[in-house]
PyMOL Python script that loads the backbone (N, CA, C, O; Angstrom):
from pymol import cmd

cmd.read_pdbstr("""\
ATOM      1  N   MET A   1     -72.164 100.132  36.314  1.00  0.00           N
ATOM      2  CA  MET A   1     -72.315  99.229  35.303  1.00  0.00           C
ATOM      3  C   MET A   1     -71.273  98.796  34.723  1.00  0.00           C
ATOM      4  O   MET A   1     -70.657  99.439  33.873  1.00  0.00           O
ATOM      5  N   SER A   2     -70.818  97.092  35.323  1.00  0.00           N
ATOM      6  CA  SER A   2     -70.148  96.209  34.413  1.00  0.00           C
ATOM      7  C   SER A   2     -71.071  95.230  32.850  1.00  0.00           C
ATOM      8  O   SER A   2     -72.048  94.574  32.487  1.00  0.00           O
ATOM      9  N   ALA A   3     -69.877  95.800  32.505  1.00  0.00           N
ATOM     10  CA  ALA A   3     -70.291  95.032  30.905  1.00  0.00           C
ATOM     11  C   ALA A   3     -70.133  92.992  30.856  1.00  0.00           C
ATOM     12  O   ALA A   3     -70.438  92.230  29.939  1.00  0.00           O
ATOM     13  N   GLN A   4     -69.842  92.836  31.543  1.00  0.00           N
ATOM     14  CA  GLN A   4     -69.832  91.141  32.357  1.00  0.00           C
ATOM     15  C   GLN A   4     -71.282  91.080  33.070  1.00  0.00           C
ATOM     16  O   GLN A   4     -71.804  91.921  33.801  1.00  0.00           O
ATOM     17  N   PRO A   5     -71.756  89.872  32.648  1.00  0.00           N
ATOM     18  CA  PRO A   5     -72.753  89.616  33.688  1.00  0.00           C
ATOM     19  C   PRO A   5     -72.103  89.300  35.384  1.00  0.00           C
ATOM     20  O   PRO A   5     -70.886  89.250  35.564  1.00  0.00           O
ATOM     21  N   ALA A   6     -72.984  89.128  36.403  1.00  0.00           N
ATOM     22  CA  ALA A   6     -71.673  88.771  37.522  1.00  0.00           C
ATOM     23  C   ALA A   6     -71.113  87.434  37.804  1.00  0.00           C
ATOM     24  O   ALA A   6     -70.212  87.046  38.547  1.00  0.00           O
ATOM     25  N   ASP A   7     -71.949  86.828  36.954  1.00  0.00           N
ATOM     26  CA  ASP A   7     -71.365  85.399  36.991  1.00  0.00           C
ATOM     27  C   ASP A   7     -70.437  85.315  36.183  1.00  0.00           C
ATOM     28  O   ASP A   7     -70.361  84.116  35.915  1.00  0.00           O
ATOM     29  N   GLN A   8     -69.846  85.740  35.749  1.00  0.00           N
ATOM     30  CA  GLN A   8     -68.542  86.057  35.297  1.00  0.00           C
ATOM     31  C   GLN A   8     -67.542  86.368  35.814  1.00  0.00           C
ATOM     32  O   GLN A   8     -67.605  87.522  36.239  1.00  0.00           O
ATOM     33  N   ARG A   9     -66.140  85.637  36.083  1.00  0.00           N
ATOM     34  CA  ARG A   9     -65.372  85.862  37.080  1.00  0.00           C
ATOM     35  C   ARG A   9     -63.873  86.532  35.316  1.00  0.00           C
ATOM     36  O   ARG A   9     -63.448  85.951  34.317  1.00  0.00           O
ATOM     37  N   GLN A  10     -63.647  88.034  35.954  1.00  0.00           N
ATOM     38  CA  GLN A  10     -62.237  88.092  34.784  1.00  0.00           C
ATOM     39  C   GLN A  10     -61.219  87.549  35.166  1.00  0.00           C
ATOM     40  O   GLN A  10     -61.420  87.395  36.371  1.00  0.00           O
ATOM     41  N   ASP A  11     -60.111  87.097  34.900  1.00  0.00           N
ATOM     42  CA  ASP A  11     -58.795  86.561  34.409  1.00  0.00           C
ATOM     43  C   ASP A  11     -58.263  88.115  35.569  1.00  0.00           C
ATOM     44  O   ASP A  11     -58.571  89.301  35.687  1.00  0.00           O
ATOM     45  N   ASP A  12     -57.552  87.364  36.049  1.00  0.00           N
ATOM     46  CA  ASP A  12     -56.329  88.178  37.203  1.00  0.00           C
ATOM     47  C   ASP A  12     -55.072  87.870  36.645  1.00  0.00           C
ATOM     48  O   ASP A  12     -54.357  86.868  36.642  1.00  0.00           O
ATOM     49  N   THR A  13     -54.973  89.359  36.026  1.00  0.00           N
ATOM     50  CA  THR A  13     -53.283  88.482  34.913  1.00  0.00           C
ATOM     51  C   THR A  13     -52.363  89.867  35.452  1.00  0.00           C
ATOM     52  O   THR A  13     -51.801  90.726  34.771  1.00  0.00           O
ATOM     53  N   SER A  14     -52.475  89.674  37.358  1.00  0.00           N
ATOM     54  CA  SER A  14     -51.732  90.287  37.859  1.00  0.00           C
ATOM     55  C   SER A  14     -49.959  89.128  37.990  1.00  0.00           C
ATOM     56  O   SER A  14     -49.908  87.910  37.820  1.00  0.00           O
ATOM     57  N   PHE A  15     -48.792  90.046  38.324  1.00  0.00           N
ATOM     58  CA  PHE A  15     -47.692  88.974  38.482  1.00  0.00           C
ATOM     59  C   PHE A  15     -48.376  88.494  39.547  1.00  0.00           C
ATOM     60  O   PHE A  15     -49.006  87.531  39.110  1.00  0.00           O
ATOM     61  N   ASP A  16     -48.638  88.645  40.869  1.00  0.00           N
ATOM     62  CA  ASP A  16     -48.807  87.269  41.857  1.00  0.00           C
ATOM     63  C   ASP A  16     -49.795  86.090  41.408  1.00  0.00           C
ATOM     64  O   ASP A  16     -49.865  84.965  41.903  1.00  0.00           O
ATOM     65  N   ALA A  17     -50.529  86.612  40.368  1.00  0.00           N
ATOM     66  CA  ALA A  17     -51.415  85.739  39.774  1.00  0.00           C
ATOM     67  C   ALA A  17     -50.795  84.648  39.310  1.00  0.00           C
ATOM     68  O   ALA A  17     -50.906  83.459  39.610  1.00  0.00           O
ATOM     69  N   GLU A  18     -49.948  85.368  38.332  1.00  0.00           N
ATOM     70  CA  GLU A  18     -49.478  84.332  37.594  1.00  0.00           C
ATOM     71  C   GLU A  18     -48.087  83.649  38.203  1.00  0.00           C
ATOM     72  O   GLU A  18     -47.596  82.635  37.706  1.00  0.00           O
ATOM     73  N   ILE A  19     -47.475  84.401  39.441  1.00  0.00           N
ATOM     74  CA  ILE A  19     -46.741  82.956  40.188  1.00  0.00           C
ATOM     75  C   ILE A  19     -47.407  81.909  40.797  1.00  0.00           C
ATOM     76  O   ILE A  19     -47.002  80.747  40.841  1.00  0.00           O
ATOM     77  N   THR A  20     -48.753  82.471  41.412  1.00  0.00           N
ATOM     78  CA  THR A  20     -49.496  81.139  42.181  1.00  0.00           C
ATOM     79  C   THR A  20     -50.168  80.208  40.809  1.00  0.00           C
ATOM     80  O   THR A  20     -50.075  78.993  40.988  1.00  0.00           O
ATOM     81  N   ALA A  21     -50.597  80.484  39.937  1.00  0.00           N
ATOM     82  CA  ALA A  21     -50.623  79.412  38.714  1.00  0.00           C
ATOM     83  C   ALA A  21     -49.842  79.023  38.798  1.00  0.00           C
ATOM     84  O   ALA A  21     -49.955  77.841  39.126  1.00  0.00           O
ATOM     85  N   LEU A  22     -48.035  79.637  38.574  1.00  0.00           N
ATOM     86  CA  LEU A  22     -47.056  78.737  37.820  1.00  0.00           C
ATOM     87  C   LEU A  22     -46.805  77.631  39.244  1.00  0.00           C
ATOM     88  O   LEU A  22     -46.691  76.422  39.045  1.00  0.00           O
ATOM     89  N   ILE A  23     -46.764  78.000  40.136  1.00  0.00           N
ATOM     90  CA  ILE A  23     -46.548  77.411  41.619  1.00  0.00           C
ATOM     91  C   ILE A  23     -47.498  75.985  41.804  1.00  0.00           C
ATOM     92  O   ILE A  23     -47.099  75.000  42.425  1.00  0.00           O
ATOM     93  N   GLU A  24     -48.624  76.070  41.238  1.00  0.00           N
ATOM     94  CA  GLU A  24     -49.873  75.312  41.394  1.00  0.00           C
ATOM     95  C   GLU A  24     -49.500  74.343  39.966  1.00  0.00           C
ATOM     96  O   GLU A  24     -49.972  73.207  39.922  1.00  0.00           O
ATOM     97  N   ASP A  25     -48.906  74.690  39.174  1.00  0.00           N
ATOM     98  CA  ASP A  25     -48.670  74.175  38.135  1.00  0.00           C
ATOM     99  C   ASP A  25     -47.650  73.077  37.916  1.00  0.00           C
ATOM    100  O   ASP A  25     -47.721  72.040  37.257  1.00  0.00           O
ATOM    101  N   LEU A  26     -46.450  73.721  38.832  1.00  0.00           N
ATOM    102  CA  LEU A  26     -45.394  72.965  39.365  1.00  0.00           C
ATOM    103  C   LEU A  26     -45.803  71.642  40.190  1.00  0.00           C
ATOM    104  O   LEU A  26     -45.547  70.472  39.904  1.00  0.00           O
ATOM    105  N   LEU A  27     -46.596  72.220  41.427  1.00  0.00           N
ATOM    106  CA  LEU A  27     -46.773  71.007  42.073  1.00  0.00           C
ATOM    107  C   LEU A  27     -47.718  69.981  41.546  1.00  0.00           C
ATOM    108  O   LEU A  27     -47.476  68.846  41.957  1.00  0.00           O
ATOM    109  N   GLU A  28     -49.108  70.140  40.443  1.00  0.00           N
ATOM    110  CA  GLU A  28     -49.105  69.247  39.457  1.00  0.00           C
ATOM    111  C   GLU A  28     -48.502  68.655  38.973  1.00  0.00           C
ATOM    112  O   GLU A  28     -48.774  67.490  38.685  1.00  0.00           O
ATOM    113  N   GLU A  29     -47.550  69.184  38.725  1.00  0.00           N
ATOM    114  CA  GLU A  29     -46.764  68.062  37.548  1.00  0.00           C
ATOM    115  C   GLU A  29     -45.859  66.971  38.275  1.00  0.00           C
ATOM    116  O   GLU A  29     -45.385  65.916  37.853  1.00  0.00           O
ATOM    117  N   HIS A  30     -45.778  67.652  39.630  1.00  0.00           N
ATOM    118  CA  HIS A  30     -44.746  66.559  40.186  1.00  0.00           C
ATOM    119  C   HIS A  30     -46.164  65.730  41.567  1.00  0.00           C
ATOM    120  O   HIS A  30     -45.758  65.033  42.497  1.00  0.00           O
ATOM    121  N   GLU A  31     -46.945  65.882  41.464  1.00  0.00           N
ATOM    122  CA  GLU A  31     -48.147  64.997  41.636  1.00  0.00           C
ATOM    123  C   GLU A  31     -48.171  65.485  42.819  1.00  0.00           C
ATOM    124  O   GLU A  31     -47.940  64.493  43.511  1.00  0.00           O
ATOM    125  N   GLY A  32     -48.339  66.645  43.740  1.00  0.00           N
ATOM    126  CA  GLY A  32     -48.362  67.111  45.348  1.00  0.00           C
ATOM    127  C   GLY A  32     -47.013  67.190  45.886  1.00  0.00           C
ATOM    128  O   GLY A  32     -46.727  68.185  46.552  1.00  0.00           O
ATOM    129  N   PHE A  33     -46.185  66.326  45.701  1.00  0.00           N
ATOM    130  CA  PHE A  33     -44.753  66.598  46.139  1.00  0.00           C
ATOM    131  C   PHE A  33     -44.266  67.600  46.635  1.00  0.00           C
ATOM    132  O   PHE A  33     -43.208  67.543  46.009  1.00  0.00           O
ATOM    133  N   GLU A  34     -44.130  68.728  47.421  1.00  0.00           N
ATOM    134  CA  GLU A  34     -43.923  69.881  47.784  1.00  0.00           C
ATOM    135  C   GLU A  34     -41.967  69.473  47.339  1.00  0.00           C
ATOM    136  O   GLU A  34     -41.247  70.093  46.557  1.00  0.00           O
ATOM    137  N   ARG A  35     -41.675  68.442  48.052  1.00  0.00           N
ATOM    138  CA  ARG A  35     -40.108  68.747  48.313  1.00  0.00           C
ATOM    139  C   ARG A  35     -39.351  68.115  46.537  1.00  0.00           C
ATOM    140  O   ARG A  35     -38.197  68.434  46.249  1.00  0.00           O
ATOM    141  N   ALA A  36     -39.996  67.460  45.801  1.00  0.00           N
ATOM    142  CA  ALA A  36     -39.849  67.357  44.669  1.00  0.00           C
ATOM    143  C   ALA A  36     -39.688  68.338  43.765  1.00  0.00           C
ATOM    144  O   ALA A  36     -38.637  68.547  43.159  1.00  0.00           O
ATOM    145  N   ALA A  37     -41.281  69.314  43.578  1.00  0.00           N
ATOM    146  CA  ALA A  37     -41.262  70.712  42.903  1.00  0.00           C
ATOM    147  C   ALA A  37     -40.079  71.229  43.365  1.00  0.00           C
ATOM    148  O   ALA A  37     -39.250  71.444  42.481  1.00  0.00           O
ATOM    149  N   PHE A  38     -39.726  71.516  44.584  1.00  0.00           N
ATOM    150  CA  PHE A  38     -38.484  72.438  45.052  1.00  0.00           C
ATOM    151  C   PHE A  38     -37.327  72.217  44.960  1.00  0.00           C
ATOM    152  O   PHE A  38     -36.424  73.035  45.134  1.00  0.00           O
ATOM    153  N   ARG A  39     -37.169  70.529  44.536  1.00  0.00           N
ATOM    154  CA  ARG A  39     -36.072  70.792  43.839  1.00  0.00           C
ATOM    155  C   ARG A  39     -36.328  70.722  42.669  1.00  0.00           C
ATOM    156  O   ARG A  39     -35.131  70.706  42.382  1.00  0.00           O
ATOM    157  N   ALA A  40     -36.995  70.642  41.329  1.00  0.00           N
ATOM    158  CA  ALA A  40     -36.748  70.995  40.315  1.00  0.00           C
ATOM    159  C   ALA A  40     -36.516  72.693  39.678  1.00  0.00           C
ATOM    160  O   ALA A  40     -35.968  73.145  38.673  1.00  0.00           O
ATOM    161  N   LEU A  41     -37.272  73.321  40.889  1.00  0.00           N
ATOM    162  CA  LEU A  41     -37.458  74.447  40.879  1.00  0.00           C
ATOM    163  C   LEU A  41     -35.672  75.416  41.423  1.00  0.00           C
ATOM    164  O   LEU A  41     -35.298  76.509  40.999  1.00  0.00           O
ATOM    165  N   ALA A  42     -34.882  74.426  42.520  1.00  0.00           N
ATOM    166  CA  ALA A  42     -33.919  75.046  42.528  1.00  0.00           C
ATOM    167  C   ALA A  42     -32.897  74.507  41.473  1.00  0.00           C
ATOM    168  O   ALA A  42     -31.834  75.099  41.286  1.00  0.00           O
ATOM    169  N   ARG A  43     -33.317  73.101  40.621  1.00  0.00           N
ATOM    170  CA  ARG A  43     -31.821  72.958  39.770  1.00  0.00           C
ATOM    171  C   ARG A  43     -32.446  73.930  38.444  1.00  0.00           C
ATOM    172  O   ARG A  43     -31.707  74.498  37.640  1.00  0.00           O
ATOM    173  N   SER A  44     -34.142  73.995  38.402  1.00  0.00           N
ATOM    174  CA  SER A  44     -33.597  75.216  37.176  1.00  0.00           C
ATOM    175  C   SER A  44     -33.314  76.462  37.299  1.00  0.00           C
ATOM    176  O   SER A  44     -33.117  77.133  36.285  1.00  0.00           O
ATOM    177  N   TYR A  45     -33.221  77.132  38.815  1.00  0.00           N
ATOM    178  CA  TYR A  45     -32.369  78.131  39.269  1.00  0.00           C
ATOM    179  C   TYR A  45     -30.698  78.238  39.053  1.00  0.00           C
ATOM    180  O   TYR A  45     -30.049  79.200  38.641  1.00  0.00           O
ATOM    181  N   LEU A  46     -30.256  76.954  39.463  1.00  0.00           N
ATOM    182  CA  LEU A  46     -29.070  76.723  39.334  1.00  0.00           C
ATOM    183  C   LEU A  46     -28.343  76.676  38.039  1.00  0.00           C
ATOM    184  O   LEU A  46     -27.176  77.060  37.966  1.00  0.00           O
ATOM    185  N   ALA A  47     -29.107  76.140  36.843  1.00  0.00           N
ATOM    186  CA  ALA A  47     -28.825  75.966  35.785  1.00  0.00           C
ATOM    187  C   ALA A  47     -29.170  77.962  34.925  1.00  0.00           C
ATOM    188  O   ALA A  47     -28.602  78.651  34.078  1.00  0.00           O
ATOM    189  N   LEU A  48     -30.050  78.066  35.571  1.00  0.00           N
ATOM    190  CA  LEU A  48     -30.116  79.612  34.815  1.00  0.00           C
ATOM    191  C   LEU A  48     -29.079  80.513  35.553  1.00  0.00           C
ATOM    192  O   LEU A  48     -28.553  81.461  34.969  1.00  0.00           O
ATOM    193  N   LEU A  49     -28.882  80.295  36.453  1.00  0.00           N
ATOM    194  CA  LEU A  49     -27.394  80.961  37.342  1.00  0.00           C
ATOM    195  C   LEU A  49     -26.616  80.633  36.614  1.00  0.00           C
ATOM    196  O   LEU A  49     -26.449  81.524  35.781  1.00  0.00           O
ATOM    197  N   ALA A  50     -25.872  79.625  36.406  1.00  0.00           N
ATOM    198  CA  ALA A  50     -24.923  79.070  35.289  1.00  0.00           C
ATOM    199  C   ALA A  50     -24.865  79.790  34.043  1.00  0.00           C
ATOM    200  O   ALA A  50     -24.055  80.683  33.797  1.00  0.00           O
ATOM    201  N   GLU A  51     -25.664  79.410  33.352  1.00  0.00           N
ATOM    202  CA  GLU A  51     -26.232  80.097  31.866  1.00  0.00           C
ATOM    203  C   GLU A  51     -25.904  81.572  32.106  1.00  0.00           C
ATOM    204  O   GLU A  51     -24.934  81.950  31.449  1.00  0.00           O
ATOM    205  N   SER A  52     -26.474  82.500  32.885  1.00  0.00           N
ATOM    206  CA  SER A  52     -26.072  83.628  33.035  1.00  0.00           C
ATOM    207  C   SER A  52     -24.544  84.039  33.299  1.00  0.00           C
ATOM    208  O   SER A  52     -23.899  84.963  32.804  1.00  0.00           O
ATOM    209  N   GLU A  53     -24.224  83.212  34.093  1.00  0.00           N
ATOM    210  CA  GLU A  53     -22.413  83.830  34.573  1.00  0.00           C
ATOM    211  C   GLU A  53     -21.848  83.141  33.007  1.00  0.00           C
ATOM    212  O   GLU A  53     -21.172  83.964  32.390  1.00  0.00           O
ATOM    213  N   ARG A  54     -22.006  81.869  32.324  1.00  0.00           N
ATOM    214  CA  ARG A  54     -21.678  82.156  31.493  1.00  0.00           C
ATOM    215  C   ARG A  54     -21.913  83.488  30.160  1.00  0.00           C
ATOM    216  O   ARG A  54     -20.974  83.895  29.475  1.00  0.00           O
ATOM    217  N   LEU A  55     -23.206  83.940  30.041  1.00  0.00           N
ATOM    218  CA  LEU A  55     -22.869  84.828  28.938  1.00  0.00           C
ATOM    219  C   LEU A  55     -22.326  86.387  29.778  1.00  0.00           C
ATOM    220  O   LEU A  55     -22.574  87.529  29.390  1.00  0.00           O
ATOM    221  N   VAL A  56     -21.717  86.077  30.724  1.00  0.00           N
ATOM    222  CA  VAL A  56     -21.426  87.579  30.977  1.00  0.00           C
ATOM    223  C   VAL A  56     -19.800  87.025  30.804  1.00  0.00           C
ATOM    224  O   VAL A  56     -18.947  87.877  30.555  1.00  0.00           O
ATOM    225  N   ALA A  57     -19.480  85.895  30.911  1.00  0.00           N
ATOM    226  CA  ALA A  57     -18.202  85.833  31.058  1.00  0.00           C
ATOM    227  C   ALA A  57     -17.717  85.587  29.478  1.00  0.00           C
ATOM    228  O   ALA A  57     -16.499  85.597  29.301  1.00  0.00           O
ATOM    229  N   ASP A  58     -18.728  85.328  28.108  1.00  0.00           N
ATOM    230  CA  ASP A  58     -18.670  85.181  26.946  1.00  0.00           C
ATOM    231  C   ASP A  58     -18.846  87.116  26.412  1.00  0.00           C
ATOM    232  O   ASP A  58     -18.389  87.486  25.331  1.00  0.00           O
ATOM    233  N   ALA A  59     -19.476  87.989  27.269  1.00  0.00           N
ATOM    234  CA  ALA A  59     -19.376  89.365  26.682  1.00  0.00           C
ATOM    235  C   ALA A  59     -18.367  89.783  27.640  1.00  0.00           C
ATOM    236  O   ALA A  59     -18.311  91.007  27.759  1.00  0.00           O
ATOM    237  N   ASP A  60     -17.413  89.009  28.479  1.00  0.00           N
ATOM    238  CA  ASP A  60     -16.290  89.975  28.445  1.00  0.00           C
ATOM    239  C   ASP A  60     -15.444  89.914  27.668  1.00  0.00           C
ATOM    240  O   ASP A  60     -14.689  90.806  27.283  1.00  0.00           O
ATOM    241  N   ARG A  61     -15.518  88.574  27.299  1.00  0.00           N
ATOM    242  CA  ARG A  61     -13.992  88.067  25.853  1.00  0.00           C
ATOM    243  C   ARG A  61     -14.434  88.707  25.123  1.00  0.00           C
ATOM    244  O   ARG A  61     -13.529  89.243  24.483  1.00  0.00           O
ATOM    245  N   SER A  62     -16.074  89.229  24.556  1.00  0.00           N
ATOM    246  CA  SER A  62     -15.872  89.299  22.830  1.00  0.00           C
ATOM    247  C   SER A  62     -15.773  91.167  23.290  1.00  0.00           C
ATOM    248  O   SER A  62     -15.897  91.868  22.286  1.00  0.00           O
ATOM    249  N   CYS A  63     -15.601  91.864  24.434  1.00  0.00           N
ATOM    250  CA  CYS A  63     -15.878  93.610  24.535  1.00  0.00           C
ATOM    251  C   CYS A  63     -14.400  93.874  23.903  1.00  0.00           C
ATOM    252  O   CYS A  63     -13.461  93.090  24.037  1.00  0.00           O
ATOM    253  N   SER A  64     -14.332  95.427  23.006  1.00  0.00           N
ATOM    254  CA  SER A  64     -13.124  95.992  23.805  1.00  0.00           C
ATOM    255  C   SER A  64     -12.416  96.447  24.400  1.00  0.00           C
ATOM    256  O   SER A  64     -12.046  97.507  23.896  1.00  0.00           O
ATOM    257  N   ARG A  65     -11.657  96.080  25.885  1.00  0.00           N
ATOM    258  CA  ARG A  65     -11.166  96.662  26.771  1.00  0.00           C
ATOM    259  C   ARG A  65     -11.214  98.115  26.266  1.00  0.00           C
ATOM    260  O   ARG A  65     -12.157  98.833  26.597  1.00  0.00           O
ATOM    261  N   GLY A  66     -10.184  98.589  25.440  1.00  0.00           N
ATOM    262  CA  GLY A  66     -10.324 100.163  24.740  1.00  0.00           C
ATOM    263  C   GLY A  66     -11.740 100.438  25.159  1.00  0.00           C
ATOM    264  O   GLY A  66     -12.162 100.953  26.194  1.00  0.00           O
ATOM    265  N   PHE A  67     -12.255 100.058  24.304  1.00  0.00           N
ATOM    266  CA  PHE A  67     -13.722 100.747  23.975  1.00  0.00           C
ATOM    267  C   PHE A  67     -14.281 100.712  25.132  1.00  0.00           C
ATOM    268  O   PHE A  67     -14.881 101.762  25.360  1.00  0.00           O
ATOM    269  N   LEU A  68     -14.362  99.697  26.243  1.00  0.00           N
ATOM    270  CA  LEU A  68     -15.160  99.698  27.166  1.00  0.00           C
ATOM    271  C   LEU A  68     -14.949 101.112  28.468  1.00  0.00           C
ATOM    272  O   LEU A  68     -15.778 101.616  29.227  1.00  0.00           O
ATOM    273  N   ARG A  69     -13.567 101.377  28.273  1.00  0.00           N
ATOM    274  CA  ARG A  69     -12.767 102.394  29.178  1.00  0.00           C
ATOM    275  C   ARG A  69     -13.062 104.055  28.728  1.00  0.00           C
ATOM    276  O   ARG A  69     -13.040 105.137  29.315  1.00  0.00           O
ATOM    277  N   GLY A  70     -13.386 103.506  27.140  1.00  0.00           N
ATOM    278  CA  GLY A  70     -13.106 105.099  26.466  1.00  0.00           C
ATOM    279  C   GLY A  70     -12.154 105.145  25.948  1.00  0.00           C
ATOM    280  O   GLY A  70     -12.287 106.103  25.186  1.00  0.00           O
ATOM    281  N   LEU A  71     -10.986 104.654  25.787  1.00  0.00           N
ATOM    282  CA  LEU A  71      -9.669 104.885  25.343  1.00  0.00           C
ATOM    283  C   LEU A  71      -9.443 104.808  23.976  1.00  0.00           C
ATOM    284  O   LEU A  71      -9.655 103.647  23.626  1.00  0.00           O
ATOM    285  N   PHE A  72      -9.125 105.480  23.077  1.00  0.00           N
ATOM    286  CA  PHE A  72      -9.141 105.040  22.113  1.00  0.00           C
ATOM    287  C   PHE A  72      -7.888 105.688  21.579  1.00  0.00           C
ATOM    288  O   PHE A  72      -7.373 106.666  22.121  1.00  0.00           O
ATOM    289  N   SER A  73      -7.312 104.973  20.250  1.00  0.00           N
ATOM    290  CA  SER A  73      -5.589 105.758  20.034  1.00  0.00           C
ATOM    291  C   SER A  73      -5.824 106.810  19.596  1.00  0.00           C
ATOM    292  O   SER A  73      -6.923 107.319  19.378  1.00  0.00           O
ATOM    293  N   GLU A  74      -4.898 107.175  19.451  1.00  0.00           N
ATOM    294  CA  GLU A  74      -4.647 108.872  19.089  1.00  0.00           C
ATOM    295  C   GLU A  74      -5.368 108.952  17.233  1.00  0.00           C
ATOM    296  O   GLU A  74      -5.012 108.089  16.430  1.00  0.00           O
ATOM    297  N   GLY A  75      -6.069 109.750  16.934  1.00  0.00           N
ATOM    298  CA  GLY A  75      -6.678 110.027  15.634  1.00  0.00           C
ATOM    299  C   GLY A  75      -7.252 109.157  15.369  1.00  0.00           C
ATOM    300  O   GLY A  75      -7.941 109.436  14.388  1.00  0.00           O
ATOM    301  N   ALA A  76      -7.443 107.861  15.787  1.00  0.00           N
ATOM    302  CA  ALA A  76      -9.262 107.343  15.606  1.00  0.00           C
ATOM    303  C   ALA A  76     -10.869 107.685  15.334  1.00  0.00           C
ATOM    304  O   ALA A  76     -11.829 107.384  14.623  1.00  0.00           O
ATOM    305  N   ARG A  77     -10.349 108.723  16.670  1.00  0.00           N
ATOM    306  CA  ARG A  77     -11.695 109.654  16.219  1.00  0.00           C
ATOM    307  C   ARG A  77     -11.636 111.121  15.824  1.00  0.00           C
ATOM    308  O   ARG A  77     -10.711 111.616  16.469  1.00  0.00           O
ATOM    309  N   PRO A  78     -12.154 111.945  15.131  1.00  0.00           N
ATOM    310  CA  PRO A  78     -11.928 113.620  14.896  1.00  0.00           C
ATOM    311  C   PRO A  78     -12.691 114.054  16.487  1.00  0.00           C
ATOM    312  O   PRO A  78     -13.531 113.671  17.302  1.00  0.00           O
ATOM    313  N   ASP A  79     -11.570 115.274  16.168  1.00  0.00           N
ATOM    314  CA  ASP A  79     -11.602 115.794  17.390  1.00  0.00           C
ATOM    315  C   ASP A  79     -12.831 116.664  17.374  1.00  0.00           C
ATOM    316  O   ASP A  79     -13.344 117.153  16.367  1.00  0.00           O
ATOM    317  N   LEU A  80     -13.215 116.788  18.553  1.00  0.00           N
ATOM    318  CA  LEU A  80     -14.936 117.749  18.126  1.00  0.00           C
ATOM    319  C   LEU A  80     -14.343 119.127  18.949  1.00  0.00           C
ATOM    320  O   LEU A  80     -13.770 119.021  20.034  1.00  0.00           O
ATOM    321  N   SER A  81     -14.586 120.519  18.222  1.00  0.00           N
ATOM    322  CA  SER A  81     -14.161 121.426  17.965  1.00  0.00           C
ATOM    323  C   SER A  81     -15.168 121.743  19.248  1.00  0.00           C
ATOM    324  O   SER A  81     -16.274 121.203  19.254  1.00  0.00           O
ATOM    325  N   GLU A  82     -14.753 122.675  20.397  1.00  0.00           N
ATOM    326  CA  GLU A  82     -15.457 123.292  21.009  1.00  0.00           C
ATOM    327  C   GLU A  82     -17.148 123.616  21.064  1.00  0.00           C
ATOM    328  O   GLU A  82     -17.909 123.261  21.964  1.00  0.00           O
ATOM    329  N   ASP A  83     -17.463 124.307  19.973  1.00  0.00           N
ATOM    330  CA  ASP A  83     -18.916 124.498  19.305  1.00  0.00           C
ATOM    331  C   ASP A  83     -19.387 123.398  18.815  1.00  0.00           C
ATOM    332  O   ASP A  83     -20.533 123.492  18.377  1.00  0.00           O
ATOM    333  N   GLU A  84     -18.913 122.438  18.746  1.00  0.00           N
ATOM    334  CA  GLU A  84     -19.368 121.095  18.187  1.00  0.00           C
ATOM    335  C   GLU A  84     -19.903 119.976  19.442  1.00  0.00           C
ATOM    336  O   GLU A  84     -20.812 119.161  19.289  1.00  0.00           O
ATOM    337  N   ALA A  85     -18.902 120.213  20.995  1.00  0.00           N
ATOM    338  CA  ALA A  85     -19.283 119.260  21.846  1.00  0.00           C
ATOM    339  C   ALA A  85     -20.339 120.218  22.622  1.00  0.00           C
ATOM    340  O   ALA A  85     -20.998 119.776  23.563  1.00  0.00           O
TER     341      ALA A  85
END
""", "prot")
cmd.dss("prot")
cmd.show_as("cartoon", "prot")
cmd.util.cbc("prot")
cmd.orient("prot")
């Protein structure tokens, strides 16, 4: 037996329902013109892609290459004895 009356719908919170709602909002925002909605979606995607590439480049410049490769100068880290490793 359900806790809600039969005439009340439960909100669909699935990923597919969320995407469908976003598409409907996008079409509504562009007054039903699918081409304009696709253009806006593509523009947003390309901006997000460019930002992603910029963040990767920033991360590459800010990381120590020696640290990333696991190379440290001699004596920078204490040697682990065999029983500690």
